[in-house]
C-alpha positions as a Markdown table, in Angstrom:
| # | Residue | x | y | z |
|---|---|---|---|---|
| 1 | Met | 157.0 | -124.3 | -171.0 |
| 2 | Lys | 154.3 | -122.7 | -173.2 |
| 3 | Arg | 152.3 | -126.0 | -173.0 |
| 4 | Thr | 152.6 | -126.0 | -169.2 |
| 5 | Val | 151.3 | -122.4 | -168.9 |
| 6 | Leu | 148.5 | -123.2 | -171.3 |
| 7 | Leu | 147.4 | -126.2 | -169.3 |
| 8 | Val | 147.5 | -124.1 | -166.1 |
| 9 | Val | 145.4 | -121.4 | -167.6 |
| 10 | Cys | 142.8 | -123.9 | -169.0 |
| 11 | Ser | 142.7 | -125.6 | -165.6 |
| 12 | Ile | 142.1 | -122.3 | -163.8 |
| 13 | Phe | 139.4 | -121.4 | -166.3 |
| 14 | Ala | 137.6 | -124.8 | -166.0 |
| 15 | Thr | 137.8 | -124.6 | -162.2 |
| 16 | Thr | 136.3 | -121.1 | -162.2 |
| 17 | Leu | 133.6 | -122.2 | -164.7 |
| 18 | Phe | 132.4 | -125.2 | -162.7 |
| 19 | Ala | 132.8 | -123.3 | -159.4 |
| 20 | Gln | 129.9 | -121.1 | -160.6 |
| 21 | Asn | 126.5 | -122.3 | -159.4 |
| 22 | Pro | 124.4 | -123.0 | -162.4 |
| 23 | Leu | 121.2 | -122.9 | -160.2 |
| 24 | Glu | 122.0 | -119.6 | -158.5 |
| 25 | Gly | 118.8 | -117.7 | -158.0 |
| 26 | Tyr | 116.6 | -120.8 | -158.8 |
| 27 | Thr | 114.1 | -122.5 | -156.4 |
| 28 | Thr | 113.5 | -126.2 | -156.5 |
| 29 | Ser | 109.9 | -127.4 | -156.1 |
| 30 | Glu | 108.6 | -130.5 | -154.4 |
| 31 | Lys | 108.4 | -132.1 | -157.9 |
| 32 | Lys | 112.1 | -131.3 | -158.5 |
| 33 | Val | 111.5 | -128.4 | -160.9 |
| 34 | Asn | 114.2 | -125.8 | -160.9 |
| 35 | Tyr | 112.5 | -122.5 | -161.6 |
| 36 | Gln | 112.9 | -118.7 | -161.5 |
| 37 | Phe | 110.0 | -116.5 | -162.3 |
| 38 | Val | 110.8 | -113.4 | -164.5 |
| 39 | Lys | 107.2 | -112.1 | -164.4 |
| 40 | Arg | 104.3 | -113.0 | -162.2 |
| 41 | Asn | 100.6 | -112.5 | -162.8 |
| 42 | Pro | 98.6 | -113.5 | -159.7 |
| 43 | Asp | 95.2 | -112.9 | -161.4 |
| 44 | Gly | 96.1 | -115.0 | -164.5 |
| 45 | Gln | 94.4 | -118.2 | -165.5 |
| 46 | Gln | 96.1 | -121.2 | -163.7 |
| 47 | Val | 97.5 | -123.8 | -166.0 |
| 48 | Arg | 96.0 | -127.2 | -165.4 |
| 49 | Glu | 96.3 | -130.8 | -166.7 |
| 50 | Asn | 95.5 | -131.2 | -170.5 |
| 51 | Asp | 95.7 | -127.5 | -171.2 |
| 52 | Leu | 97.2 | -126.2 | -174.4 |
| 53 | Ile | 99.9 | -123.6 | -173.8 |
| 54 | Ile | 100.3 | -120.8 | -176.3 |
| 55 | Gly | 103.2 | -118.4 | -176.2 |
| 56 | Lys | 106.9 | -118.0 | -176.8 |
| 57 | Phe | 110.1 | -119.6 | -175.5 |
| 58 | Ser | 113.8 | -119.2 | -175.4 |
| 59 | Ile | 116.4 | -122.0 | -174.9 |
| 60 | Gln | 120.0 | -121.8 | -173.7 |
| 61 | Phe | 122.5 | -124.6 | -173.4 |
| 62 | Gly | 124.8 | -123.2 | -170.7 |
| 63 | Asp | 125.6 | -119.6 | -171.8 |
| 64 | Ser | 124.7 | -120.3 | -175.5 |
| 65 | Leu | 121.4 | -119.1 | -176.8 |
| 66 | Val | 120.0 | -121.7 | -179.2 |
| 67 | Ser | 116.4 | -120.5 | -179.6 |
| 68 | Asp | 115.4 | -116.8 | -179.2 |
| 69 | Gly | 111.8 | -116.3 | -178.2 |
| 70 | Ser | 111.9 | -112.6 | -178.8 |
| 71 | Lys | 112.0 | -113.3 | -182.5 |
| 72 | Met | 109.0 | -115.7 | -182.4 |
| 73 | Gln | 105.4 | -115.2 | -182.9 |
| 74 | Ser | 103.1 | -116.6 | -180.2 |
| 75 | Gln | 102.3 | -120.2 | -181.1 |
| 76 | Pro | 101.1 | -123.5 | -179.5 |
| 77 | Ile | 104.0 | -124.8 | -177.5 |
| 78 | Val | 103.0 | -127.8 | -175.4 |
| 79 | Arg | 100.0 | -129.7 | -174.1 |
| 80 | Thr | 100.2 | -130.5 | -170.4 |
| 81 | Asp | 99.1 | -134.1 | -170.7 |
| 82 | Ser | 100.8 | -137.4 | -169.6 |
| 83 | Val | 102.0 | -138.1 | -173.1 |
| 84 | Ser | 104.2 | -135.0 | -173.1 |
| 85 | Arg | 105.9 | -135.9 | -169.9 |
| 86 | Val | 109.6 | -137.0 | -170.0 |
| 87 | Phe | 110.9 | -137.1 | -166.4 |
| 88 | Gln | 109.9 | -135.8 | -163.0 |
| 89 | Gly | 110.6 | -132.1 | -162.8 |
| 90 | Asp | 110.4 | -131.6 | -166.5 |
| 91 | Leu | 108.8 | -128.8 | -168.5 |
| 92 | Ile | 105.3 | -130.1 | -167.9 |
| 93 | Asp | 105.7 | -130.0 | -164.2 |
| 94 | Gly | 107.1 | -126.5 | -164.5 |
| 95 | Val | 104.4 | -125.2 | -166.7 |
| 96 | Leu | 101.7 | -126.5 | -164.3 |
| 97 | Met | 103.2 | -124.0 | -161.8 |
| 98 | Met | 102.4 | -121.0 | -164.1 |
| 99 | Lys | 99.5 | -118.8 | -165.0 |
| 100 | Lys | 98.5 | -117.0 | -168.1 |
| 101 | Gly | 100.6 | -113.8 | -168.6 |
| 102 | Glu | 103.6 | -115.1 | -166.6 |
| 103 | Ile | 107.2 | -115.7 | -167.7 |
| 104 | Cys | 109.4 | -118.3 | -166.0 |
| 105 | Thr | 112.8 | -119.8 | -166.6 |
| 106 | Phe | 113.4 | -123.5 | -165.9 |
| 107 | Ala | 116.8 | -125.2 | -165.5 |
| 108 | Phe | 117.3 | -128.8 | -166.6 |
| 109 | Glu | 120.5 | -130.8 | -166.1 |
| 110 | Arg | 122.0 | -131.9 | -169.4 |
| 111 | Asp | 121.7 | -135.6 | -168.8 |
| 112 | Ser | 118.0 | -135.2 | -167.9 |
| 113 | Ile | 117.1 | -133.8 | -171.3 |
| 114 | Ser | 119.4 | -135.9 | -173.5 |
| 115 | Lys | 116.6 | -138.4 | -174.2 |
| 116 | Leu | 114.4 | -135.4 | -175.3 |
| 117 | Phe | 116.8 | -134.6 | -178.0 |
| 118 | Gly | 117.7 | -138.2 | -178.8 |
| 119 | Gly | 121.3 | -137.6 | -177.9 |
| 120 | Asn | 121.7 | -134.9 | -180.6 |
| 121 | Leu | 123.2 | -132.2 | -178.3 |
| 122 | Pro | 126.1 | -129.9 | -179.2 |
| 123 | Pro | 129.5 | -131.2 | -178.2 |
| 124 | Tyr | 130.2 | -128.2 | -175.9 |
| 125 | Phe | 127.1 | -129.0 | -173.9 |
| 126 | Val | 128.5 | -131.6 | -171.5 |
| 127 | Ser | 127.3 | -133.5 | -168.5 |
| 128 | Gly | 127.0 | -131.3 | -165.4 |
| 129 | Met | 125.8 | -128.3 | -167.5 |
| 130 | Tyr | 122.2 | -127.0 | -167.5 |
| 131 | Ala | 119.8 | -126.0 | -170.2 |
| 132 | Tyr | 117.5 | -123.1 | -169.5 |
| 133 | Trp | 113.9 | -122.8 | -170.9 |
| 134 | Thr | 112.3 | -119.4 | -170.6 |
| 135 | Leu | 108.6 | -119.7 | -171.2 |
| 136 | Glu | 106.1 | -116.9 | -171.7 |
| 137 | Ile | 102.4 | -117.9 | -171.6 |
| 138 | Asp | 100.2 | -115.6 | -173.8 |
| 139 | Asp | 97.1 | -117.9 | -173.7 |
| 140 | Val | 95.8 | -121.1 | -172.2 |
| 141 | Lys | 93.3 | -123.3 | -173.9 |
| 142 | Thr | 91.5 | -125.7 | -171.6 |
| 143 | Asp | 90.7 | -129.3 | -172.6 |
| 144 | Gln | 87.1 | -128.3 | -173.1 |
| 145 | Glu | 88.0 | -125.3 | -175.2 |
| 146 | Gln | 90.2 | -127.4 | -177.4 |
| 147 | Lys | 87.4 | -129.9 | -178.0 |
| 148 | Glu | 85.0 | -127.2 | -178.9 |
| 149 | Glu | 87.5 | -125.6 | -181.3 |
| 150 | Glu | 88.1 | -129.0 | -182.9 |
| 151 | Ala | 84.4 | -129.6 | -183.2 |
| 152 | Ala | 83.9 | -126.2 | -184.8 |
| 153 | Tyr | 86.8 | -126.9 | -187.2 |
| 154 | Arg | 85.3 | -130.3 | -188.2 |
| 155 | Lys | 81.9 | -128.7 | -188.8 |
| 156 | Glu | 83.5 | -125.9 | -190.9 |
| 157 | Gln | 85.3 | -128.5 | -193.0 |
| 158 | Glu | 82.1 | -130.5 | -193.5 |
| 159 | Val | 80.3 | -127.4 | -194.7 |
| 160 | Lys | 83.2 | -126.7 | -197.2 |
| 161 | Met | 83.1 | -130.3 | -198.4 |
| 162 | Lys | 79.3 | -130.1 | -199.0 |
| 163 | Glu | 79.7 | -126.8 | -200.9 |
| 164 | Gln | 82.6 | -128.3 | -202.9 |
| 165 | Lys | 80.4 | -131.2 | -203.9 |
| 166 | Val | 77.5 | -129.0 | -205.0 |
| 167 | Leu | 79.9 | -127.0 | -207.1 |
| 168 | Ser | 81.5 | -130.1 | -208.5 |
| 169 | Asp | 78.2 | -131.7 | -209.4 |
| 170 | Ser | 77.0 | -128.5 | -211.1 |
| 171 | Leu | 80.2 | -128.2 | -213.1 |
| 172 | Ser | 80.2 | -131.9 | -213.9 |
| 173 | Lys | 76.8 | -131.5 | -215.6 |
| 174 | Leu | 78.2 | -128.6 | -217.6 |
| 175 | Glu | 81.4 | -130.4 | -218.7 |
| 176 | Pro | 79.9 | -132.1 | -221.8 |
| 177 | Gln | 78.7 | -128.8 | -223.2 |
| 178 | Ile | 82.1 | -127.2 | -222.5 |
| 179 | Ile | 83.9 | -130.0 | -224.2 |
| 180 | Ala | 81.5 | -129.9 | -227.2 |
| 181 | Lys | 82.2 | -126.1 | -227.6 |
| 182 | Ala | 86.0 | -126.6 | -227.2 |
| 183 | Ile | 86.0 | -129.4 | -229.9 |
| 184 | Lys | 84.4 | -126.9 | -232.3 |
| 185 | Asp | 86.5 | -123.9 | -231.3 |
| 186 | Tyr | 89.8 | -125.7 | -231.5 |
| 187 | Gly | 89.0 | -127.9 | -234.5 |
| 188 | Phe | 89.3 | -131.3 | -232.9 |
| 189 | Asp | 87.8 | -134.4 | -234.4 |
| 190 | Asn | 84.7 | -135.4 | -232.3 |
| 191 | Lys | 86.4 | -138.6 | -231.4 |
| 192 | Gln | 88.5 | -139.5 | -228.3 |
| 193 | Val | 91.9 | -141.2 | -228.7 |
| 194 | Asn | 93.1 | -142.8 | -225.5 |
| 195 | Gly | 90.5 | -140.7 | -223.6 |
| 196 | Val | 91.6 | -137.3 | -225.0 |
| 197 | Tyr | 90.9 | -135.2 | -228.0 |
| 198 | Phe | 94.2 | -134.9 | -229.9 |
| 199 | Lys | 95.5 | -132.9 | -232.9 |
| 200 | Lys | 99.0 | -132.5 | -234.2 |
| 201 | Thr | 99.9 | -129.0 | -235.3 |
| 202 | Leu | 103.5 | -129.8 | -236.4 |
| 203 | Ala | 104.3 | -133.3 | -237.7 |
| 204 | Asn | 107.6 | -135.1 | -237.9 |
| 205 | Lys | 108.0 | -138.3 | -239.8 |
| 206 | Ser | 110.9 | -139.6 | -237.6 |
| 207 | Asn | 108.5 | -142.1 | -236.0 |
| 208 | Thr | 110.4 | -141.7 | -232.7 |
| 209 | Lys | 107.7 | -142.0 | -230.0 |
| 210 | Pro | 108.4 | -142.2 | -226.3 |
| 211 | Met | 108.0 | -145.6 | -224.7 |
| 212 | Glu | 107.5 | -146.8 | -221.1 |
| 213 | Gly | 110.6 | -145.8 | -219.1 |
| 214 | Asp | 111.7 | -143.1 | -221.5 |
| 215 | Lys | 112.6 | -139.7 | -220.1 |
| 216 | Val | 111.0 | -136.8 | -222.1 |
| 217 | Lys | 111.3 | -133.1 | -222.2 |
| 218 | Val | 108.1 | -131.3 | -223.1 |
| 219 | His | 107.3 | -127.6 | -223.5 |
| 220 | Tyr | 103.7 | -126.9 | -222.6 |
| 221 | Ile | 101.1 | -124.1 | -222.5 |
| 222 | Gly | 98.2 | -125.0 | -220.2 |
| 223 | Lys | 94.9 | -123.2 | -220.7 |
| 224 | Phe | 91.3 | -123.3 | -219.8 |
| 225 | Thr | 88.9 | -124.0 | -222.7 |
| 226 | Asp | 88.1 | -120.2 | -222.8 |
| 227 | Gly | 91.8 | -119.6 | -223.7 |
| 228 | Lys | 92.9 | -118.2 | -220.3 |
| 229 | Leu | 96.4 | -119.5 | -219.5 |
| 230 | Phe | 97.0 | -121.1 | -216.1 |
| 231 | Asp | 100.6 | -122.4 | -216.5 |
| 232 | Thr | 103.3 | -122.7 | -219.0 |
| 233 | Ser | 106.9 | -123.6 | -219.5 |
| 234 | Val | 107.2 | -121.1 | -222.4 |
| 235 | Glu | 108.5 | -117.7 | -221.4 |
| 236 | Glu | 107.0 | -115.8 | -224.3 |
| 237 | Ala | 103.5 | -117.3 | -223.7 |
| 238 | Ala | 103.7 | -116.3 | -220.0 |
| 239 | Lys | 104.6 | -112.7 | -221.0 |
| 240 | Gln | 101.8 | -112.5 | -223.5 |
| 241 | Ala | 99.3 | -113.7 | -220.9 |
| 242 | Asn | 100.8 | -111.3 | -218.2 |
| 243 | Thr | 101.6 | -114.2 | -216.0 |
| 244 | Phe | 105.4 | -114.0 | -216.3 |
| 245 | Gln | 107.2 | -114.8 | -213.0 |
| 246 | Gln | 110.6 | -113.2 | -212.5 |
| 247 | Gly | 113.2 | -115.7 | -211.5 |
| 248 | Arg | 111.2 | -118.8 | -212.6 |
| 249 | Pro | 113.1 | -121.0 | -215.1 |
| 250 | Tyr | 111.0 | -121.3 | -218.2 |
| 251 | Glu | 112.3 | -124.6 | -219.7 |
| 252 | Pro | 110.9 | -127.9 | -220.9 |
| 253 | Leu | 109.2 | -130.1 | -218.3 |
| 254 | Glu | 111.0 | -133.4 | -217.6 |
| 255 | Phe | 109.3 | -136.6 | -216.6 |
| 256 | Ile | 109.4 | -140.4 | -217.2 |
| 257 | Ile | 106.8 | -142.1 | -219.2 |
| 258 | Gly | 104.9 | -144.7 | -217.2 |
| 259 | Lys | 105.8 | -143.4 | -213.8 |
| 260 | Arg | 102.5 | -141.5 | -213.6 |
| 261 | Met | 104.2 | -138.3 | -212.6 |
| 262 | Met | 101.8 | -136.2 | -214.7 |
| 263 | Ile | 98.0 | -136.1 | -215.0 |
| 264 | Pro | 97.0 | -139.1 | -217.1 |
| 265 | Gly | 95.7 | -137.1 | -220.1 |
| 266 | Phe | 98.9 | -135.1 | -220.4 |
| 267 | Glu | 101.0 | -138.3 | -220.6 |
| 268 | Glu | 98.6 | -140.0 | -223.1 |
| 269 | Ala | 99.0 | -137.0 | -225.4 |
| 270 | Val | 102.8 | -137.0 | -225.2 |
| 271 | Lys | 102.9 | -140.8 | -225.9 |
| 272 | Met | 101.2 | -140.1 | -229.3 |
| 273 | Met | 103.8 | -137.6 | -230.4 |
| 274 | Asn | 107.1 | -138.1 | -232.3 |
| 275 | Lys | 110.2 | -136.2 | -231.2 |
| 276 | Gly | 110.1 | -132.6 | -232.5 |
| 277 | Glu | 106.3 | -132.6 | -233.0 |
| 278 | Lys | 103.8 | -130.1 | -231.7 |
| 279 | Ala | 100.2 | -130.9 | -230.8 |
| 280 | Ile | 97.2 | -129.6 | -229.0 |
| 281 | Val | 95.1 | -131.7 | -226.7 |
| 282 | Leu | 91.7 | -131.4 | -225.0 |
| 283 | Ile | 91.8 | -133.3 | -221.7 |
| 284 | Pro | 88.4 | -134.2 | -220.0 |
| 285 | Ser | 88.5 | -133.7 | -216.2 |
| 286 | Asn | 88.5 | -137.4 | -215.5 |
| 287 | Leu | 92.0 | -137.5 | -217.0 |
| 288 | Ala | 93.0 | -134.1 | -215.5 |
| 289 | Tyr | 92.2 | -132.9 | -211.9 |
| 290 | Gly | 88.9 | -134.6 | -211.6 |
| 291 | Pro | 85.9 | -133.6 | -209.3 |
| 292 | Glu | 88.3 | -132.0 | -206.8 |
| 293 | Gly | 90.1 | -129.6 | -209.0 |
| 294 | Arg | 93.4 | -128.0 | -208.0 |
| 295 | Gly | 94.2 | -124.4 | -207.1 |
| 296 | Glu | 92.6 | -122.1 | -209.7 |
| 297 | Ile | 91.5 | -125.2 | -211.7 |
| 298 | Leu | 87.8 | -125.7 | -210.7 |
| 299 | Pro | 86.3 | -129.2 | -210.2 |
| 300 | Ser | 85.4 | -131.1 | -213.4 |
| 301 | Ser | 87.3 | -128.7 | -215.6 |
| 302 | Pro | 88.5 | -129.9 | -219.0 |
| 303 | Leu | 91.8 | -128.5 | -220.0 |
| 304 | Ile | 93.7 | -127.5 | -223.2 |
| 305 | Phe | 97.4 | -128.1 | -223.5 |
| 306 | Glu | 99.6 | -127.0 | -226.4 |
| 307 | Leu | 102.6 | -129.4 | -226.4 |
| 308 | Glu | 106.0 | -129.7 | -228.0 |
| 309 | Leu | 108.0 | -132.9 | -227.5 |
| 310 | Val | 111.5 | -131.5 | -227.4 |
| 311 | Glu | 113.6 | -134.6 | -226.4 |
| 312 | Ile | 113.4 | -138.3 | -225.7 |
| 313 | Glu | 116.0 | -140.1 | -223.6 |
| 314 | Lys | 115.6 | -143.9 | -223.9 |
| 315 | Gly | 115.3 | -145.8 | -220.7 |
| 316 | Glu | 113.7 | -148.7 | -218.9 |
| 317 | Leu | 111.0 | -148.7 | -216.3 |
| 318 | Pro | 111.5 | -151.3 | -213.5 |
| 319 | Lys | 108.1 | -152.6 | -212.6 |
| 320 | Ser | 108.9 | -152.2 | -208.9 |
| 321 | Asn | 109.2 | -148.5 | -209.3 |
| 322 | Ile | 105.7 | -147.8 | -210.6 |
| 323 | Gln | 104.0 | -145.4 | -208.3 |
| 324 | Pro | 100.4 | -144.3 | -207.8 |
| 325 | Ile | 99.1 | -141.4 | -209.8 |
| 326 | Lys | 100.7 | -138.2 | -208.8 |
| 327 | Met | 99.7 | -135.1 | -210.7 |
| 328 | Asn | 102.7 | -132.7 | -210.9 |
| 329 | Thr | 101.5 | -130.2 | -213.5 |
| 330 | Ala | 100.5 | -127.6 | -211.0 |
| 331 | Pro | 98.9 | -124.3 | -211.9 |
| 332 | Lys | 100.8 | -121.1 | -211.2 |
| 333 | Lys | 100.7 | -119.8 | -207.7 |
| 334 | Lys | 98.7 | -116.7 | -207.0 |
């Protein structure tokens, strides 16, 4: 009995739901666009082919709001070109009916937009239901304006690249002098070992050095040659340098020898250490961040690292897993 009543109630509810006209208040254009203007702006700039539309949008699947435009910032939404078209009467056809400053809602039948979402639609959004796009146009960039902006951006980038090269060339000429001073200041032998200047500050006769494929844990203090700290895994060092970041875990850095996860000079130094040893290394820029630099590390900057090899976990390095150089020892974020 209860089951019968439940079925009757569900049947009445479904009949009422589908009896409602999902396109009530909407007009259908010659290009099969179902639309309803919320705000008109007769004097606004007309949207044309290949324009870039900037504004906000909301999306509803049936009665369910899935994207709230009121919480968005104005942003590039769509370009009205042939590549963006999906079907006749789609959003592109709808947007071409609008002007800058207008707000319009478009209704699309569920099966029409399924390909747009690759079939990844919520289970409640079934065939016969409609999706509603409410689009607010804050600005319209014509094809010519877009090309001019792109050209200006490219020119700006070219200027920056030239300035970067001038800076890099200037610093590159100074690097030998900076390295010579650092060798004297930090007491290194004036002789490179595997491309770096290396000095142990705490020895351990265990003779347990990391090999290719071994996972190591290393504490580090990264500094410029003038002693200014740029990054560290040691909490006390960060506090002394007033660079401590609340919530950051200060713990040994883990990486695998031979996978080129670190800047080359860093890994070369660790490979010369026994477990439990401490060392200091001066890394020329060609084994650090090179002529480009990174973050607050200027181009062609030699670096100082104080290292402690905390742990070695033996392992193997499959040749197929060797990756291109990827420098992960990043400076702290400003």
